[in-house]
N, CA, C and O atoms as a printed pandas DataFrame, in Angstrom:
     atom_number atom_name residue_name chain_id  residue_number  x_coord  y_coord  z_coord
0              1         N          MET        A               1  -36.381  -21.295  -53.167
1              2        CA          MET        A               1  -35.321  -20.919  -52.280
2              3         C          MET        A               1  -34.197  -20.289  -53.079
3              4         O          MET        A               1  -33.903  -20.667  -54.213
4              5         N          SER        A               2  -33.610  -19.353  -52.460
5              6        CA          SER        A               2  -32.468  -18.744  -53.117
6              7         C          SER        A               2  -31.212  -19.112  -52.341
7              8         O          SER        A               2  -31.158  -19.030  -51.113
8              9         N          ALA        A               3  -30.266  -19.496  -53.061
9             10        CA          ALA        A               3  -29.004  -19.889  -52.428
10            11         C          ALA        A               3  -28.010  -18.752  -52.574
11            12         O          ALA        A               3  -27.895  -18.134  -53.632
12            13         N          ALA        A               4  -27.319  -18.500  -51.525
13            14        CA          ALA        A               4  -26.300  -17.450  -51.571
14            15         C          ALA        A               4  -25.098  -17.972  -52.350
15            16         O          ALA        A               4  -24.680  -19.119  -52.189
16            17         N          PRO        A               5  -24.565  -17.122  -53.178
17            18        CA          PRO        A               5  -23.394  -17.581  -53.919
18            19         C          PRO        A               5  -22.237  -17.875  -52.952
19            20         O          PRO        A               5  -21.954  -17.115  -52.026
20            21         N          THR        A               6  -21.606  -18.977  -53.207
21            22        CA          THR        A               6  -20.479  -19.350  -52.349
22            23         C          THR        A               6  -19.178  -19.162  -53.118
23            24         O          THR        A               6  -19.079  -19.435  -54.314
24            25         N          ILE        A               7  -18.233  -18.704  -52.408
25            26        CA          ILE        A               7  -16.911  -18.524  -53.005
26            27         C          ILE        A               7  -15.998  -19.556  -52.378
27            28         O          ILE        A               7  -15.807  -19.598  -51.162
28            29         N          ALA        A               8  -15.455  -20.365  -53.222
29            30        CA          ALA        A               8  -14.561  -21.407  -52.729
30            31         C          ALA        A               8  -13.259  -20.763  -52.283
31            32         O          ALA        A               8  -12.632  -20.001  -53.020
32            33         N          ALA        A               9  -12.883  -21.080  -51.096
33            34        CA          ALA        A               9  -11.614  -20.561  -50.587
34            35         C          ALA        A               9  -10.479  -21.338  -51.229
35            36         O          ALA        A               9  -10.406  -22.564  -51.150
36            37         N          GLN        A              10   -9.617  -20.602  -51.853
37            38        CA          GLN        A              10   -8.489  -21.260  -52.487
38            39         C          GLN        A              10   -7.351  -21.352  -51.483
39            40         O          GLN        A              10   -6.938  -20.355  -50.891
40            41         N          PRO        A              11   -6.858  -22.564  -51.306
41            42        CA          PRO        A              11   -5.767  -22.704  -50.341
42            43         C          PRO        A              11   -4.523  -21.995  -50.855
43            44         O          PRO        A              11   -4.137  -22.120  -52.017
44            45         N          LYS        A              12   -3.923  -21.260  -49.961
45            46        CA          LYS        A              12   -2.697  -20.564  -50.329
46            47         C          LYS        A              12   -1.513  -21.381  -49.868
47            48         O          LYS        A              12   -1.453  -21.847  -48.730
48            49         N          GLY        A              13   -0.586  -21.542  -50.766
49            50        CA          GLY        A              13    0.635  -22.265  -50.427
50            51         C          GLY        A              13    1.559  -21.339  -49.656
51            52         O          GLY        A              13    1.266  -20.157  -49.476
52            53         N          PRO        A              14    2.646  -21.874  -49.216
53            54        CA          PRO        A              14    3.588  -21.023  -48.496
54            55         C          PRO        A              14    4.156  -19.962  -49.435
55            56         O          PRO        A              14    4.456  -20.231  -50.599
56            57         N          ARG        A              15    4.293  -18.778  -48.910
57            58        CA          ARG        A              15    4.846  -17.694  -49.720
58            59         C          ARG        A              15    6.335  -17.928  -49.915
59            60         O          ARG        A              15    7.045  -18.365  -49.009
60            61         N          ARG        A              16    6.772  -17.632  -51.095
61            62        CA          ARG        A              16    8.190  -17.797  -51.413
62            63         C          ARG        A              16    8.777  -16.432  -51.738
63            64         O          ARG        A              16    8.229  -15.671  -52.535
64            65         N          SER        A              17    9.860  -16.157  -51.125
65            66        CA          SER        A              17   10.520  -14.887  -51.421
66            67         C          SER        A              17   11.339  -15.043  -52.699
67            68         O          SER        A              17   11.792  -16.133  -53.049
68            69         N          ARG        A              18   11.509  -13.939  -53.367
69            70        CA          ARG        A              18   12.302  -13.976  -54.604
70            71         C          ARG        A              18   13.757  -14.308  -54.314
71            72         O          ARG        A              18   14.412  -15.008  -55.086
72            73         N          LEU        A              19   14.255  -13.800  -53.199
73            74        CA          LEU        A              19   15.641  -14.070  -52.844
74            75         C          LEU        A              19   15.853  -15.551  -52.561
75            76         O          LEU        A              19   16.857  -16.134  -52.971
76            77         N          GLY        A              20   14.896  -16.156  -51.854
77            78        CA          GLY        A              20   15.001  -17.591  -51.562
78            79         C          GLY        A              20   14.933  -18.434  -52.824
79            80         O          GLY        A              20   15.694  -19.387  -52.990
80            81         N          THR        A              21   14.011  -18.071  -53.714
81            82        CA          THR        A              21   13.879  -18.806  -54.968
82            83         C          THR        A              21   15.123  -18.627  -55.834
83            84         O          THR        A              21   15.613  -19.580  -56.439
84            85         N          THR        A              22   15.624  -17.405  -55.884
85            86        CA          THR        A              22   16.823  -17.139  -56.681
86            87         C          THR        A              22   18.021  -17.908  -56.145
87            88         O          THR        A              22   18.805  -18.465  -56.914
88            89         N          SER        A              23   18.159  -17.936  -54.827
89            90        CA          SER        A              23   19.303  -18.655  -54.254
90            91         C          SER        A              23   19.179  -20.155  -54.512
91            92         O          SER        A              23   20.182  -20.824  -54.761
92            93         N          LYS        A              24   17.963  -20.685  -54.456
93            94        CA          LYS        A              24   17.777  -22.107  -54.753
94            95         C          LYS        A              24   18.120  -22.410  -56.210
95            96         O          LYS        A              24   18.719  -23.444  -56.507
96            97         N          VAL        A              25   17.746  -21.525  -57.104
97            98        CA          VAL        A              25   18.057  -21.725  -58.520
98            99         C          VAL        A              25   19.569  -21.676  -58.745
99           100         O          VAL        A              25   20.120  -22.507  -59.468
100          101         N          VAL        A              26   20.233  -20.707  -58.128
101          102        CA          VAL        A              26   21.679  -20.579  -58.311
102          103         C          VAL        A              26   22.402  -21.793  -57.736
103          104         O          VAL        A              26   23.274  -22.363  -58.391
104          105         N          ILE        A              27   22.047  -22.189  -56.521
105          106        CA          ILE        A              27   22.707  -23.333  -55.882
106          107         C          ILE        A              27   22.404  -24.625  -56.636
107          108         O          ILE        A              27   23.302  -25.438  -56.855
108          109         N          GLY        A              28   21.146  -24.823  -57.034
109          110        CA          GLY        A              28   20.779  -26.035  -57.766
110          111         C          GLY        A              28   21.438  -26.118  -59.128
111          112         O          GLY        A              28   21.889  -27.187  -59.539
112          113         N          THR        A              29   21.495  -25.000  -59.827
113          114        CA          THR        A              29   22.139  -24.980  -61.140
114          115         C          THR        A              29   23.638  -25.231  -61.007
115          116         O          THR        A              29   24.226  -25.961  -61.804
116          117         N          THR        A              30   24.249  -24.621  -59.996
117          118        CA          THR        A              30   25.678  -24.845  -59.768
118          119         C          THR        A              30   25.953  -26.310  -59.448
119          120         O          THR        A              30   26.899  -26.898  -59.971
120          121         N          ALA        A              31   25.129  -26.891  -58.594
121          122        CA          ALA        A              31   25.307  -28.309  -58.248
122          123         C          ALA        A              31   25.125  -29.195  -59.483
123          124         O          ALA        A              31   25.875  -30.151  -59.681
124          125         N          THR        A              32   24.139  -28.877  -60.300
125          126        CA          THR        A              32   23.909  -29.662  -61.515
126          127         C          THR        A              32   25.101  -29.579  -62.458
127          128         O          THR        A              32   25.535  -30.593  -63.005
128          129         N          LEU        A              33   25.627  -28.387  -62.646
129          130        CA          LEU        A              33   26.774  -28.224  -63.543
130          131         C          LEU        A              33   28.021  -28.917  -63.000
131          132         O          LEU        A              33   28.746  -29.570  -63.752
132          133         N          ILE        A              34   28.273  -28.780  -61.705
133          134        CA          ILE        A              34   29.457  -29.429  -61.119
134          135         C          ILE        A              34   29.339  -30.944  -61.209
135          136         O          ILE        A              34   30.300  -31.619  -61.579
136          137         N          LEU        A              35   28.176  -31.483  -60.876
137          138        CA          LEU        A              35   27.988  -32.935  -60.965
138          139         C          LEU        A              35   28.102  -33.411  -62.415
139          140         O          LEU        A              35   28.697  -34.455  -62.683
140          141         N          GLY        A              36   27.536  -32.654  -63.337
141          142        CA          GLY        A              36   27.622  -33.032  -64.748
142          143         C          GLY        A              36   29.050  -33.042  -65.268
143          144         O          GLY        A              36   29.458  -33.970  -65.967
144          145         N          MET        A              37   29.809  -32.004  -64.924
145          146        CA          MET        A              37   31.201  -31.945  -65.375
146          147         C          MET        A              37   32.037  -33.034  -64.715
147          148         O          MET        A              37   32.912  -33.615  -65.357
148          149         N          THR        A              38   31.779  -33.317  -63.451
149          150        CA          THR        A              38   32.500  -34.387  -62.767
150          151         C          THR        A              38   32.199  -35.734  -63.421
151          152         O          THR        A              38   33.100  -36.553  -63.600
152          153         N          GLY        A              39   30.939  -35.962  -63.776
153          154        CA          GLY        A              39   30.577  -37.196  -64.465
154          155         C          GLY        A              39   31.261  -37.341  -65.806
155          156         O          GLY        A              39   31.710  -38.429  -66.169
156          157         N          ILE        A              40   31.342  -36.244  -66.542
157          158        CA          ILE        A              40   32.020  -36.279  -67.838
158          159         C          ILE        A              40   33.509  -36.576  -67.661
159          160         O          ILE        A              40   34.093  -37.317  -68.452
160          161         N          ILE        A              41   34.121  -36.000  -66.629
161          162        CA          ILE        A              41   35.544  -36.254  -66.380
162          163         C          ILE        A              41   35.780  -37.718  -66.031
163          164         O          ILE        A              41   36.710  -38.335  -66.548
164          165         N          PHE        A              42   34.944  -38.282  -65.156
165          166        CA          PHE        A              42   35.109  -39.696  -64.794
166          167         C          PHE        A              42   34.924  -40.602  -66.010
167          168         O          PHE        A              42   35.690  -41.549  -66.193
168          169         N          LEU        A              43   33.919  -40.325  -66.843
169          170        CA          LEU        A              43   33.722  -41.148  -68.046
170          171         C          LEU        A              43   34.892  -40.985  -69.013
171          172         O          LEU        A              43   35.291  -41.946  -69.671
172          173         N          SER        A              44   35.438  -39.784  -69.101
173          174        CA          SER        A              44   36.604  -39.574  -69.962
174          175         C          SER        A              44   37.803  -40.378  -69.477
175          176         O          SER        A              44   38.539  -40.953  -70.280
176          177         N          LEU        A              45   37.998  -40.415  -68.164
177          178        CA          LEU        A              45   39.085  -41.227  -67.613
178          179         C          LEU        A              45   38.860  -42.710  -67.882
179          180         O          LEU        A              45   39.802  -43.449  -68.169
180          181         N          ALA        A              46   37.600  -43.139  -67.788
181          182        CA          ALA        A              46   37.295  -44.553  -68.036
182          183         C          ALA        A              46   37.665  -44.950  -69.463
183          184         O          ALA        A              46   38.132  -46.065  -69.694
184          185         N          PHE        A              47   37.460  -44.054  -70.411
185          186        CA          PHE        A              47   37.793  -44.360  -71.800
186          187         C          PHE        A              47   39.255  -44.071  -72.124
187          188         O          PHE        A              47   39.838  -44.736  -72.981
188          189         N          ALA        A              48   39.853  -43.094  -71.456
189          190        CA          ALA        A              48   41.206  -42.659  -71.822
190          191         C          ALA        A              48   42.288  -43.631  -71.365
191          192         O          ALA        A              48   43.204  -43.934  -72.129
192          193         N          PHE        A              49   42.199  -44.119  -70.141
193          194        CA          PHE        A              49   43.285  -44.973  -69.645
194          195         C          PHE        A              49   43.498  -46.220  -70.498
195          196         O          PHE        A              49   44.646  -46.507  -70.837
196          197         N          PRO        A              50   42.468  -46.978  -70.866
197          198        CA          PRO        A              50   42.717  -48.147  -71.711
198          199         C          PRO        A              50   43.254  -47.802  -73.104
199          200         O          PRO        A              50   43.928  -48.625  -73.723
200          201         N          VAL        A              51   42.967  -46.609  -73.597
201          202        CA          VAL        A              51   43.448  -46.213  -74.916
202          203         C          VAL        A              51   44.897  -45.732  -74.851
203          204         O          VAL        A              51   45.683  -46.002  -75.759
204          205         N          VAL        A              52   45.246  -45.029  -73.790
205          206        CA          VAL        A              52   46.569  -44.407  -73.692
206          207         C          VAL        A              52   47.657  -45.414  -73.339
207          208         O          VAL        A              52   48.796  -45.264  -73.781
208          209         N          VAL        A              53   47.330  -46.435  -72.555
209          210        CA          VAL        A              53   48.354  -47.393  -72.122
210          211         C          VAL        A              53   49.052  -48.064  -73.307
211          212         O          VAL        A              53   50.281  -48.138  -73.295
212          213         N          PRO        A              54   48.347  -48.556  -74.326
213          214        CA          PRO        A              54   49.066  -49.122  -75.478
214          215         C          PRO        A              54   49.936  -48.096  -76.214
215          216         O          PRO        A              54   51.003  -48.437  -76.724
216          217         N          LEU        A              55   49.478  -46.848  -76.268
217          218        CA          LEU        A              55   50.295  -45.812  -76.918
218          219         C          LEU        A              55   51.578  -45.565  -76.136
219          220         O          LEU        A              55   52.640  -45.358  -76.723
220          221         N          ILE        A              56   51.478  -45.587  -74.826
221          222        CA          ILE        A              56   52.662  -45.388  -73.986
222          223         C          ILE        A              56   53.633  -46.560  -74.160
223          224         O          ILE        A              56   54.845  -46.363  -74.248
224          225         N          GLN        A              57   53.093  -47.768  -74.208
225          226        CA          GLN        A              57   53.947  -48.946  -74.332
226          227         C          GLN        A              57   54.656  -49.001  -75.677
227          228         O          GLN        A              57   55.769  -49.520  -75.764
228          229         N          ASP        A              58   54.038  -48.478  -76.716
229          230        CA          ASP        A              58   54.675  -48.455  -78.032
230          231         C          ASP        A              58   55.795  -47.426  -78.104
231          232         O          ASP        A              58   56.566  -47.413  -79.064
232          233         N          GLY        A              59   55.887  -46.580  -77.110
233          234        CA          GLY        A              59   56.953  -45.588  -77.092
234          235         C          GLY        A              59   56.640  -44.344  -77.896
235          236         O          GLY        A              59   57.533  -43.536  -78.151
236          237         N          LYS        A              60   55.378  -44.168  -78.307
237          238        CA          LYS        A              60   55.018  -43.000  -79.099
238          239         C          LYS        A              60   54.933  -41.735  -78.243
239          240         O          LYS        A              60   54.999  -40.619  -78.759
240          241         N          LEU        A              61   54.787  -41.923  -76.949
241          242        CA          LEU        A              61   54.727  -40.789  -76.026
242          243         C          LEU        A              61   55.894  -40.902  -75.048
243          244         O          LEU        A              61   56.154  -41.976  -74.504
244          245         N          GLY        A              62   56.577  -39.817  -74.833
245          246        CA          GLY        A              62   57.708  -39.826  -73.909
246          247         C          GLY        A              62   57.228  -39.733  -72.469
247          248         O          GLY        A              62   57.000  -38.641  -71.949
248          249         N          VAL        A              63   57.077  -40.882  -71.835
249          250        CA          VAL        A              63   56.563  -40.929  -70.460
250          251         C          VAL        A              63   57.553  -41.705  -69.606
251          252         O          VAL        A              63   58.036  -42.755  -70.031
252          253         N          PRO        A              64   57.868  -41.211  -68.410
253          254        CA          PRO        A              64   58.774  -41.946  -67.518
254          255         C          PRO        A              64   58.199  -43.312  -67.120
255          256         O          PRO        A              64   56.985  -43.516  -67.138
256          257         N          ALA        A              65   59.083  -44.232  -66.766
257          258        CA          ALA        A              65   58.687  -45.612  -66.462
258          259         C          ALA        A              65   57.738  -45.689  -65.272
259          260         O          ALA        A              65   56.806  -46.494  -65.287
260          261         N          ASP        A              66   57.951  -44.875  -64.245
261          262        CA          ASP        A              66   57.060  -44.937  -63.081
262          263         C          ASP        A              66   55.644  -44.478  -63.431
263          264         O          ASP        A              66   54.672  -44.962  -62.851
264          265         N          GLN        A              67   55.528  -43.548  -64.374
265          266        CA          GLN        A              67   54.215  -43.103  -64.816
266          267         C          GLN        A              67   53.517  -44.171  -65.665
267          268         O          GLN        A              67   52.290  -44.271  -65.663
268          269         N          ILE        A              68   54.309  -44.962  -66.386
269          270        CA          ILE        A              68   53.729  -46.057  -67.171
270          271         C          ILE        A              68   53.105  -47.091  -66.249
271          272         O          ILE        A              68   52.008  -47.583  -66.511
272          273         N          VAL        A              69   53.806  -47.420  -65.167
273          274        CA          VAL        A              69   53.276  -48.384  -64.197
274          275         C          VAL        A              69   51.991  -47.853  -63.574
275          276         O          VAL        A              69   51.026  -48.599  -63.409
276          277         N          LEU        A              70   51.973  -46.576  -63.228
277          278        CA          LEU        A              70   50.783  -45.965  -62.638
278          279         C          LEU        A              70   49.609  -45.978  -63.620
279          280         O          LEU        A              70   48.473  -46.254  -63.233
280          281         N          ALA        A              71   49.888  -45.677  -64.892
281          282        CA          ALA        A              71   48.838  -45.679  -65.913
282          283         C          ALA        A              71   48.275  -47.082  -66.115
283          284         O          ALA        A              71   47.070  -47.243  -66.310
284          285         N          LYS        A              72   49.141  -48.105  -66.071
285          286        CA          LYS        A              72   48.670  -49.487  -66.207
286          287         C          LYS        A              72   47.757  -49.871  -65.045
287          288         O          LYS        A              72   46.754  -50.557  -65.239
288          289         N          GLU        A              73   48.102  -49.430  -63.846
289          290        CA          GLU        A              73   47.271  -49.753  -62.681
290          291         C          GLU        A              73   45.908  -49.073  -62.788
291          292         O          GLU        A              73   44.879  -49.689  -62.510
292          293         N          PHE        A              74   45.902  -47.809  -63.188
293          294        CA          PHE        A              74   44.630  -47.095  -63.327
294          295         C          PHE        A              74   43.787  -47.652  -64.471
295          296         O          PHE        A              74   42.559  -47.626  -64.399
296          297         N          ALA        A              75   44.428  -48.154  -65.521
297          298        CA          ALA        A              75   43.684  -48.713  -66.651
298          299         C          ALA        A              75   42.873  -49.932  -66.234
299          300         O          ALA        A              75   41.830  -50.213  -66.824
300          301         N          GLY        A              76   43.341  -50.658  -65.224
301          302        CA          GLY        A              76   42.591  -51.813  -64.737
302          303         C          GLY        A              76   41.330  -51.439  -63.980
303          304         O          GLY        A              76   40.457  -52.278  -63.759
304          305         N          PHE        A              77   41.237  -50.185  -63.585
305          306        CA          PHE        A              77   40.056  -49.726  -62.842
306          307         C          PHE        A              77   39.128  -48.879  -63.699
307          308         O          PHE        A              77   38.436  -48.003  -63.180
308          309         N          TRP        A              78   39.105  -49.129  -65.003
309          310        CA          TRP        A              78   38.240  -48.360  -65.884
310          311         C          TRP        A              78   36.785  -48.486  -65.473
311          312         O          TRP        A              78   36.012  -47.538  -65.607
312          313         N          TRP        A              79   36.412  -49.653  -64.974
313          314        CA          TRP        A              79   35.020  -49.890  -64.591
314          315         C          TRP        A              79   34.619  -49.006  -63.411
315          316         O          TRP        A              79   33.467  -48.581  -63.327
316          317         N          ALA        A              80   35.545  -48.726  -62.507
317          318        CA          ALA        A              80   35.238  -47.852  -61.367
318          319         C          ALA        A              80   35.015  -46.417  -61.846
319          320         O          ALA        A              80   34.110  -45.729  -61.375
320          321         N          PHE        A              81   35.850  -45.974  -62.789
321          322        CA          PHE        A              81   35.662  -44.634  -63.339
322          323         C          PHE        A              81   34.343  -44.544  -64.104
323          324         O          PHE        A              81   33.641  -43.536  -64.018
324          325         N          ALA        A              82   34.010  -45.589  -64.845
325          326        CA          ALA        A              82   32.752  -45.593  -65.598
326          327         C          ALA        A              82   31.549  -45.591  -64.655
327          328         O          ALA        A              82   30.567  -44.891  -64.905
328          329         N          ALA        A              83   31.619  -46.363  -63.581
329          330        CA          ALA        A              83   30.512  -46.398  -62.615
330          331         C          ALA        A              83   30.367  -45.055  -61.909
331          332         O          ALA        A              83   29.254  -44.562  -61.726
332          333         N          ALA        A              84   31.491  -44.463  -61.514
333          334        CA          ALA        A              84   31.437  -43.156  -60.850
334          335         C          ALA        A              84   30.901  -42.085  -61.792
335          336         O          ALA        A              84   30.121  -41.226  -61.380
336          337         N          GLY        A              85   31.312  -42.133  -63.044
337          338        CA          GLY        A              85   30.816  -41.165  -64.022
338          339         C          GLY        A              85   29.337  -41.308  -64.281
339          340         O          GLY        A              85   28.617  -40.312  -64.353
340          341         N          THR        A              86   28.874  -42.536  -64.421
341          342        CA          THR        A              86   27.453  -42.771  -64.658
342          343         C          THR        A              86   26.620  -42.340  -63.454
343          344         O          THR        A              86   25.578  -41.705  -63.612
344          345         N          ALA        A              87   27.079  -42.684  -62.257
345          346        CA          ALA        A              87   26.346  -42.301  -61.043
346          347         C          ALA        A              87   26.320  -40.785  -60.870
347          348         O          ALA        A              87   25.303  -40.226  -60.456
348          349         N          THR        A              88   27.410  -40.126  -61.178
349          350        CA          THR        A              88   27.466  -38.678  -61.026
350          351         C          THR        A              88   26.571  -37.981  -62.051
351          352         O          THR        A              88   25.912  -36.995  -61.723
352          353         N          LEU        A              89   26.542  -38.476  -63.272
353          354        CA          LEU        A              89   25.641  -37.902  -64.273
354          355         C          LEU        A              89   24.177  -38.132  -63.897
355          356         O          LEU        A              89   23.335  -37.257  -64.099
356          357         N          ALA        A              90   23.882  -39.307  -63.353
357          358        CA          ALA        A              90   22.514  -39.574  -62.895
358          359         C          ALA        A              90   22.133  -38.631  -61.749
359          360         O          ALA        A              90   21.002  -38.148  -61.695
360          361         N          ALA        A              91   23.061  -38.373  -60.845
361          362        CA          ALA        A              91   22.798  -37.442  -59.751
362          363         C          ALA        A              91   22.580  -36.031  -60.284
363          364         O          ALA        A              91   21.754  -35.289  -59.754
364          365         N          SER        A              92   23.308  -35.661  -61.319
365          366        CA          SER        A              92   23.134  -34.349  -61.929
366          367         C          SER        A              92   21.735  -34.196  -62.518
367          368         O          SER        A              92   21.092  -33.162  -62.340
368          369         N          VAL        A              93   21.273  -35.211  -63.210
369          370        CA          VAL        A              93   19.928  -35.179  -63.782
370          371         C          VAL        A              93   18.876  -35.140  -62.672
371          372         O          VAL        A              93   17.887  -34.414  -62.774
372          373         N          LEU        A              94   19.090  -35.917  -61.620
373          374        CA          LEU        A              94   18.148  -35.937  -60.498
374          375         C          LEU        A              94   18.056  -34.566  -59.824
375          376         O          LEU        A              94   16.958  -34.109  -59.509
376          377         N          VAL        A              95   19.186  -33.911  -59.603
377          378        CA          VAL        A              95   19.177  -32.579  -58.999
378          379         C          VAL        A              95   18.433  -31.592  -59.897
379          380         O          VAL        A              95   17.662  -30.767  -59.406
380          381         N          ALA        A              96   18.658  -31.670  -61.196
381          382        CA          ALA        A              96   17.984  -30.756  -62.127
382          383         C          ALA        A              96   16.476  -30.976  -62.120
383          384         O          ALA        A              96   15.711  -30.012  -62.111
384          385         N          VAL        A              97   16.042  -32.233  -62.122
385          386        CA          VAL        A              97   14.609  -32.530  -62.121
386          387         C          VAL        A              97   13.965  -32.088  -60.811
387          388         O          VAL        A              97   12.899  -31.472  -60.822
388          389         N          LYS        A              98   14.599  -32.396  -59.692
389          390        CA          LYS        A              98   14.045  -32.003  -58.395
390          391         C          LYS        A              98   14.021  -30.489  -58.231
391          392         O          LYS        A              98   13.098  -29.950  -57.620
392          393         N          LEU        A              99   15.014  -29.802  -58.764
393          394        CA          LEU        A              99   15.023  -28.343  -58.706
394          395         C          LEU        A              99   13.860  -27.778  -59.503
395          396         O          LEU        A              99   13.183  -26.855  -59.050
396          397         N          GLN        A             100   13.629  -28.317  -60.666
397          398        CA          GLN        A             100   12.516  -27.852  -61.493
398          399         C          GLN        A             100   11.190  -28.114  -60.801
399          400         O          GLN        A             100   10.302  -27.263  -60.846
400          401         N          GLN        A             101   11.030  -29.256  -60.169
401          402        CA          GLN        A             101    9.794  -29.569  -59.453
402          403         C          GLN        A             101    9.604  -28.649  -58.252
403          404         O          GLN        A             101    8.477  -28.263  -57.939
404          405         N          HIS        A             102   10.680  -28.301  -57.590
405          406        CA          HIS        A             102   10.575  -27.443  -56.409
406          407         C          HIS        A             102   10.267  -26.000  -56.789
407          408         O          HIS        A             102    9.513  -25.322  -56.092
408          409         N          ILE        A             103   10.836  -25.534  -57.871
409          410        CA          ILE        A             103   10.631  -24.154  -58.304
410          411         C          ILE        A             103    9.243  -23.963  -58.888
411          412         O          ILE        A             103    8.608  -22.940  -58.630
412          413         N          ASP        A             104    8.760  -24.912  -59.663
413          414        CA          ASP        A             104    7.460  -24.799  -60.322
414          415         C          ASP        A             104    6.564  -25.962  -59.928
415          416         O          ASP        A             104    6.391  -26.895  -60.712
416          417         N          PRO        A             105    5.981  -25.925  -58.710
417          418        CA          PRO        A             105    5.184  -27.062  -58.250
418          419         C          PRO        A             105    3.863  -27.231  -58.986
419          420         O          PRO        A             105    3.244  -28.289  -58.877
420          421         N          ALA        A             106    3.405  -26.222  -59.738
421          422        CA          ALA        A             106    2.133  -26.330  -60.450
422          423         C          ALA        A             106    2.187  -27.388  -61.554
423          424         O          ALA        A             106    1.179  -28.031  -61.848
424          425         N          ASP        A             107    3.360  -27.568  -62.162
425          426        CA          ASP        A             107    3.489  -28.543  -63.245
426          427         C          ASP        A             107    3.583  -29.973  -62.739
427          428         O          ASP        A             107    3.384  -30.908  -63.515
428          429         N          THR        A             108    3.881  -30.171  -61.457
429          430        CA          THR        A             108    4.078  -31.532  -60.946
430          431         C          THR        A             108    2.793  -32.153  -60.437
431          432         O          THR        A             108    2.769  -33.343  -60.123
432          433         N          GLU        A             109    1.730  -31.378  -60.350
433          434        CA          GLU        A             109    0.461  -31.928  -59.827
434          435         C          GLU        A             109   -0.358  -32.584  -60.891
435          436         O          GLU        A             109   -1.444  -33.090  -60.609
Protein backbone atom coordinates (compact mmCIF):
# COMPACT_ATOMS: atom_id res chain seq x y z
CA MET A 1 0.00 0.00 0.00
CA SER A 2 1.12 3.45 -0.66
CA ALA A 3 0.29 6.15 1.74
CA ALA A 4 -0.23 9.67 0.58
CA PRO A 5 2.08 12.12 2.20
CA THR A 6 0.29 14.12 4.82
CA ILE A 7 1.06 17.67 5.65
CA ALA A 8 0.41 18.62 9.20
CA ALA A 9 -1.60 21.77 9.42
CA GLN A 10 0.19 24.20 11.59
CA PRO A 11 -2.12 26.20 13.77
CA LYS A 12 -1.85 29.87 13.13
CA GLY A 13 -1.97 32.19 16.07
CA PRO A 14 -3.72 35.49 15.96
CA ARG A 15 -2.06 37.95 13.64
CA ARG A 16 -0.39 40.85 15.34
CA SER A 17 0.00 44.17 13.70
CA ARG A 18 3.28 45.99 14.01
CA LEU A 19 1.53 49.08 15.28
CA GLY A 20 -0.21 47.11 18.03
CA THR A 21 3.00 45.39 19.06
CA THR A 22 4.93 48.66 19.00
CA SER A 23 2.32 50.42 21.11
CA LYS A 24 2.36 47.57 23.64
CA VAL A 25 6.14 47.77 23.86
CA VAL A 26 6.09 51.54 24.33
CA ILE A 27 3.32 51.47 26.94
CA GLY A 28 4.83 48.49 28.79
CA THR A 29 8.31 49.97 28.82
CA THR A 30 6.97 53.32 30.02
CA ALA A 31 5.01 51.63 32.80
CA THR A 32 8.06 49.61 33.82
CA LEU A 33 10.27 52.69 33.97
CA ILE A 34 7.71 54.77 35.89
CA LEU A 35 7.09 51.98 38.41
CA GLY A 36 10.82 51.40 38.80
CA MET A 37 11.59 55.06 39.40
CA THR A 38 8.69 55.37 41.82
CA GLY A 39 9.99 52.36 43.75
CA ILE A 40 13.46 53.86 43.93
CA ILE A 41 12.02 57.16 45.22
CA PHE A 42 9.99 55.42 47.94
CA LEU A 43 13.02 53.37 49.05
CA SER A 44 15.13 56.53 49.08
CA LEU A 45 12.59 58.23 51.32
CA ALA A 46 12.56 55.20 53.62
CA PHE A 47 16.32 55.52 54.10
CA ALA A 48 16.57 59.33 54.01
CA PHE A 49 14.11 60.37 56.70
CA PRO A 50 15.74 58.42 59.57
CA VAL A 51 19.17 59.71 58.52
CA VAL A 52 18.20 63.36 58.05
CA VAL A 53 16.25 63.83 61.30
CA PRO A 54 19.35 63.57 63.56
CA LEU A 55 21.22 65.98 61.27
CA ILE A 56 18.37 68.47 61.53
CA GLN A 57 18.24 68.14 65.31
CA ASP A 58 21.97 68.79 65.62
CA GLY A 59 21.43 72.10 63.88
CA LYS A 60 23.76 71.31 60.98
CA LEU A 61 21.00 72.14 58.50
CA GLY A 62 19.04 75.36 58.63
CA VAL A 63 15.47 74.06 58.73
CA PRO A 64 12.42 75.81 60.22
CA ALA A 65 10.89 74.27 63.35
CA ASP A 66 7.63 73.27 61.66
CA GLN A 67 9.59 71.35 59.02
CA ILE A 68 11.53 69.55 61.76
CA VAL A 69 8.27 68.34 63.31
CA LEU A 70 7.04 67.17 59.90
CA ALA A 71 10.32 65.33 59.22
CA LYS A 72 10.11 63.58 62.61
CA GLU A 73 6.58 62.40 61.84
CA PHE A 74 7.57 61.07 58.41
CA ALA A 75 10.65 59.35 59.87
CA GLY A 76 8.34 57.18 61.97
CA PHE A 77 6.73 55.85 58.80
CA TRP A 78 9.93 54.60 57.18
CA TRP A 79 8.44 51.12 57.05
CA ALA A 80 5.51 52.34 54.92
CA PHE A 81 7.90 53.95 52.44
CA ALA A 82 10.00 50.78 52.35
CA ALA A 83 6.94 48.59 51.78
CA ALA A 84 5.62 50.87 49.04
CA GLY A 85 9.03 50.96 47.37
CA THR A 86 9.44 47.20 47.48
CA ALA A 87 5.92 46.60 46.16
CA THR A 88 6.38 49.12 43.36
CA LEU A 89 9.70 47.60 42.29
CA ALA A 90 8.11 44.15 42.32
CA ALA A 91 5.28 45.47 40.14
CA SER A 92 7.85 46.94 37.76
CA VAL A 93 9.57 43.57 37.39
CA LEU A 94 6.21 41.83 36.93
CA VAL A 95 5.18 44.24 34.16
CA ALA A 96 8.52 43.74 32.39
CA VAL A 97 8.27 39.94 32.57
CA LYS A 98 4.65 39.86 31.41
CA LEU A 99 5.44 42.25 28.57
CA GLN A 100 8.27 40.02 27.41
CA GLN A 101 6.01 36.95 27.57
CA HIS A 102 3.28 38.72 25.62
CA ILE A 103 5.60 40.03 22.91
CA ASP A 104 7.51 36.77 22.40
CA PRO A 105 5.15 33.88 23.23
CA ALA A 106 7.42 31.29 21.56
CA ASP A 107 9.90 31.44 24.45
CA THR A 108 7.23 30.86 27.11
CA GLU A 109 6.06 27.48 25.82
